[in-house]
SEDOLUM-328514 format. One line per field, with one value per residue (C-alpha): x, y, z; residue in three letters; residue number from 0. Coordinates in steps of 0.1 Angstrom, whole numbers, plus 2048, in hexadecimal, padded with zeros to 3 digits. Example, Ala and Ser with C-alpha at 12.3 -4.5 7.8 and 13.67 -1.06 7.14 Angstrom:
2
X = 87B/889
Y = 7D3/7F5
Z = 84E/847
code = ALA/SER
pos = 0/1
END
This chain:
216
X = 87D/872/888/877/853/859/861/842/82F/837/830/80B/80A/814/801/7E3/7DE/7C1/7CB/7B9/7C2/7DD/7E2/805/809/81B/82D/851/85B/86D/883/889/864/85D/878/86B/843/84F/861/83C/828/841/82E/812/7EA/7D4/7D8/7C7/7CC/7EE/7EF/818/812/820/83F/860/862/87D/88D/895/879/865/879/873/84E/852/862/845/82E/83B/831/815/7EE/7DA/7E5/7CA/7C9/7F1/7F3/81B/812/822/842/865/85F/870/87B/88C/872/85B/867/86B/846/83F/851/83B/81F/82A/829/809/7E4/7D2/7DE/7BF/7C4/7EB/7F2/80F/802/817/83F/850/851/851/84C/868/852/830/843/84C/82E/815/829/81B/7FD/801/806/7F6/7CC/7C0/7C7/7AA/7B3/7DA/7DC/7FF/7EE/80C/826/83B/82D/823/81C/83B/82D/802/807/81B/800/7E5/7F4/7F7/7D2/7CA/7D0/7C1/7A0/7A6/7AD/78C/7A1/7BF/7C0/7E1/7DA/7ED/80A/815/800/7F8/7E2/7F9/7F6/7CD/7C6/7D7/7C2/7A5/7B1/7B0/78B/77F/791/78E/76C/77B/783/770/77D/799/7A5/7B8/7B6/7D0/7E1/7F0/7D5/7C0/79D/7A4/7B4/797/783/796/790/76C/76C/775/762/749/743/762/75D/776/77E/794
Y = 717/73A/741/71E/72C/74D/741/72F/745/75D/741/73C/765/762/746/750/776/780/778/795/78A/776/76B/75A/767/74A/73C/74A/75C/774/789/779/772/797/7A2/786/78D/7BA/7AF/7A3/7BE/7DB/7C9/7B9/7CC/7B7/7AD/7BF/7B0/7A3/793/78C/78C/776/76E/77C/79A/7B4/7D6/7C6/7BA/7D6/7EC/7D5/7D9/7FF/803/7E5/7FB/820/80E/7FB/80A/7EE/7E1/7E8/7D7/7CC/7BD/7BC/7B1/7A1/7A1/7B1/7CE/7EF/813/80E/7F7/812/830/819/811/838/841/829/839/85A/850/837/844/819/809/808/7F8/7F0/7D7/7E0/7D4/7BD/7CB/7E1/805/816/83F/849/82F/838/85E/857/848/865/879/863/86B/888/881/864/86A/846/832/82C/810/810/7F8/801/7E8/7DB/7F1/802/823/83C/860/869/859/85B/885/881/86D/880/8A2/890/889/8A8/8AC/887/885/861/84A/83B/81F/823/808/811/7F9/7E7/807/81E/838/84D/869/882/873/86C/893/897/877/88A/8AD/897/88D/8AC/8B8/89B/892/878/85D/841/830/82D/80C/813/7F6/7EE/80E/822/83B/842/84C/86E/862/857/871/88B/86E/86A/897/896/87C/88B/86A/85A/83D/837/812/811
Z = 7C3/7C4/7A1/793/7A4/794/76F/76E/77C/75E/744/750/74C/72B/720/72D/720/72B/74D/768/788/797/7BA/7C5/7E7/7FF/7EA/7F3/7CD/7E0/7C8/7A9/7AA/7AD/795/77A/781/77F/75D/755/761/74A/72B/735/731/73F/763/77D/7A0/7A9/7CD/7DC/7F8/816/7FF/80C/7F2/802/7F4/7D6/7CA/7D3/7BD/79E/7A9/7AD/786/778/789/776/757/757/751/75C/77D/797/7B2/7C3/7E0/7F4/818/82E/818/82D/81E/831/826/80E/7F9/805/7F9/7D4/7D7/7E1/7BE/7A6/7B4/7AB/780/784/783/779/79D/7B5/7D4/7E3/802/815/834/84C/842/851/83F/860/861/848/82D/836/82F/80D/807/811/7FE/7DE/7E9/7E4/7C1/7B9/7AB/7A9/7C5/7D9/7F7/80C/828/83F/859/872/862/883/878/895/897/87D/861/871/86C/843/83C/849/839/817/81B/81E/7FA/7EA/7DF/7D7/7F4/7FE/81D/82C/849/862/87D/894/897/8B0/8AA/8C7/8D4/8C0/89B/8A6/8AA/885/876/88A/877/853/852/85C/838/824/811/803/81A/82B/83F/851/869/88D/89D/8BA/8B9/8D8/8DB/8FA/8FF/8F9/8D7/8CF/8D8/8C2/8A8/8AB/8A8/887/87D/85E/842/848/862/879/886/8A3
code = MET/ALA/SER/VAL/ASN/ALA/ILE/GLU/ILE/CYS/ARG/ALA/ILE/GLN/ALA/ASN/PRO/SER/LEU/ARG/THR/LEU/ASN/VAL/SER/GLY/ILE/ASN/ILE/SER/ASP/ASP/GLY/ALA/ALA/ALA/ILE/SER/ASN/ILE/LEU/GLY/CYS/ASN/TYR/LEU/LEU/GLN/GLU/LEU/ASP/LEU/GLY/TRP/ASN/ASN/ILE/THR/ASN/VAL/GLY/ALA/LYS/ASN/ILE/SER/GLU/ALA/ILE/LYS/VAL/ASN/THR/ILE/LEU/GLN/LYS/LEU/ASN/LEU/SER/GLY/ASN/LYS/ILE/SER/VAL/ASP/GLY/ALA/VAL/ALA/ILE/SER/ASP/GLY/LEU/LYS/TYR/ASN/TYR/SER/LEU/GLN/GLU/LEU/GLY/LEU/GLY/TRP/ASN/ASN/ILE/THR/ASP/GLU/GLY/ALA/ARG/LYS/ILE/SER/ASP/ALA/ILE/LYS/ILE/ASN/LYS/THR/LEU/GLN/LYS/LEU/ASN/LEU/PHE/HIS/ASN/GLY/ILE/SER/ASP/ASP/GLY/ALA/ILE/ALA/ILE/SER/ASP/SER/LEU/LYS/SER/ASN/CYS/SER/LEU/LEU/GLU/LEU/ASP/LEU/GLY/LEU/GLY/ARG/ILE/THR/ASP/ILE/GLY/ALA/GLN/LYS/ILE/SER/GLU/THR/VAL/LYS/VAL/ASN/THR/THR/LEU/LYS/THR/ILE/ASN/LEU/PRO/ASP/ASN/GLU/MET/SER/ALA/ASP/GLY/ALA/ALA/ALA/ILE/ASP/ASP/GLY/LEU/THR/LYS/CYS/LYS/ILE/ILE/LEU
pos = 0/1/2/3/4/5/6/7/8/9/10/11/12/13/14/15/16/17/18/19/20/21/22/23/24/25/26/27/28/29/30/31/32/33/34/35/36/37/38/39/40/41/42/43/44/45/46/47/48/49/50/51/52/53/54/55/56/57/58/59/60/61/62/63/64/65/66/67/68/69/70/71/72/73/74/75/76/77/78/79/80/81/82/83/84/85/86/87/88/89/90/91/92/93/94/95/96/97/98/99/100/101/102/103/104/105/106/107/108/109/110/111/112/113/114/115/116/117/118/119/120/121/122/123/124/125/126/127/128/129/130/131/132/133/134/135/136/137/138/139/140/141/142/143/144/145/146/147/148/149/150/151/152/153/154/155/156/157/158/159/160/161/162/163/164/165/166/167/168/169/170/171/172/173/174/175/176/177/178/179/180/181/182/183/184/185/186/187/188/189/190/191/192/193/194/195/196/197/198/199/200/201/202/203/204/205/206/207/208/209/210/211/212/213/214/215
END
């Protein structure tokens, strides 16, 4: 069924050359569908928003998507939340981001990239100059991942919103985030609800606040 859905979706994209937004979330297209849509993305120059959330896409599909965003220069919003992407998929997406100059919003929430995947994403953030919103909600990210991302944000001048909610970040990660928001003048919002910070960790973040809004 996933392959049939993928074929129908690709036909629809090709038949509608003016299509700007495509939402195919929650229809179980899996990796076959992700591969088919990735092939279209490689030669489509109009689609600006693509929602592939909750589709049982694994690292295999993530790698295909990564190759597509390396060459696509139009796509601005990509949602991959609620899939089955882990470290290898995060590595692939990170690699794609290093070559992409159009994507402004990336949703990777409700996956399982963990700290290792977060470190790879942080490497991409150091290089990518267009990404403005990054959702890493509920990915098993703890202090190591938060520290890596915080360090990359010290040199990043494009990201406006970051979601690290429902993770395992403690006061150690909170302290690093506090140090980052003191020097980063671009970031406007960091979402950190449902982590493992104490009152001291929250106080450290409050101490770092300038123009950045922290949601705990």
